[in-house]
C-alpha positions in Angstrom: 4.7 9.3 23.2 7.3 11.1 21.0 7.0 14.9 21.4 8.1 15.7 17.9 5.5 13.6 16.2 1.8 14.3 16.3 0.4 10.8 17.2 -3.1 11.2 16.7 -5.3 8.0 16.6 -5.4 8.2 12.7 -1.6 8.2 12.5 -1.3 5.5 14.9 -3.9 3.3 13.0 -2.0 4.1 9.7 1.3 3.0 10.9 0.0 -0.1 12.6 -1.8 -1.1 9.4 1.4 -0.7 7.3 3.2 -2.6 10.0 0.7 -5.4 9.9 0.9 -5.6 6.2 4.6 -5.9 6.4 4.6 -8.5 9.0 1.9 -10.6 7.0 3.8 -10.4 3.9 7.0 -11.5 5.7 5.4 -14.5 7.1 3.7 -15.4 3.8 7.2 -15.1 2.0 8.8 -17.4 4.5 5.8 -19.9 4.1 5.6 -19.7 0.4 8.7 -18.1 -1.3 7.8 -16.5 -4.5 9.5 -16.2 -7.9 9.5 -13.1 -10.2 6.7 -13.0 -12.7 5.6 -10.8 -15.4 2.1 -9.2 -15.1 0.7 -6.1 -16.7 3.7 -4.1 -15.3 6.5 -3.7 -17.7 9.0 -5.4 -15.4 9.4 -8.8 -13.7 8.3 -8.4 -10.0 7.9 -10.1 -6.8 5.0 -9.9 -4.2 7.2 -7.4 -2.1 7.9 -5.4 -5.2 4.1 -5.1 -6.1 3.5 -4.2 -2.5 5.9 -1.4 -2.6 4.6 -0.1 -5.9 1.1 -0.3 -4.5 1.9 1.7 -1.4 3.6 4.3 -3.4 0.6 4.4 -5.8 -1.6 4.8 -2.8 0.2 7.8 -1.6 0.2 9.4 -5.1 -3.7 8.6 -5.3 -4.3 10.3 -2.0 -2.2 13.3 -3.0 -3.9 13.7 -6.2 -7.4 13.6 -4.6 -6.2 16.2 -2.1 -5.0 18.5 -5.0 -7.7 18.2 -7.5 -11.0 17.6 -5.6 -12.9 18.2 -2.4 -14.1 14.6 -2.2 -13.5 12.9 1.0 -10.3 10.8 1.5 -12.3 7.7 2.1 -13.0 7.5 -1.7 -9.3 7.8 -2.2 -8.7 5.1 0.2 -11.2 2.9 -1.6 -9.5 3.6 -4.9 -6.2 2.7 -3.3 -7.3 -0.6 -1.8 -8.9 -1.7 -5.2 -5.6 -0.6 -7.1 -3.5 -2.5 -4.5 -5.5 -5.7 -4.9 -5.3 -5.6 -8.7 -1.7 -4.8 -8.6 -1.0 -7.7 -6.2 -3.1 -10.2 -8.2 -2.4 -9.2 -11.8 0.6 -6.8 -11.7 
């Protein structure tokens, strides 16, 4: 594919999932436009804002797991998914 990028199956799946999430959120926004709301976050956010914050949080969760433990990253993925769902629902 691209010589400068190491396109392993894991990398392809990762970027494909992110692309699918963005596509679904775009269609969802077109079908059902959202308004800003205040949840447990200290700012008013839209669904897209909460998704962005959730994706950034997932990166930090994974980096933290890599830095402080030898636990498999599947646990970090599970924690990230749960956090993203909580953030999207109540954030």
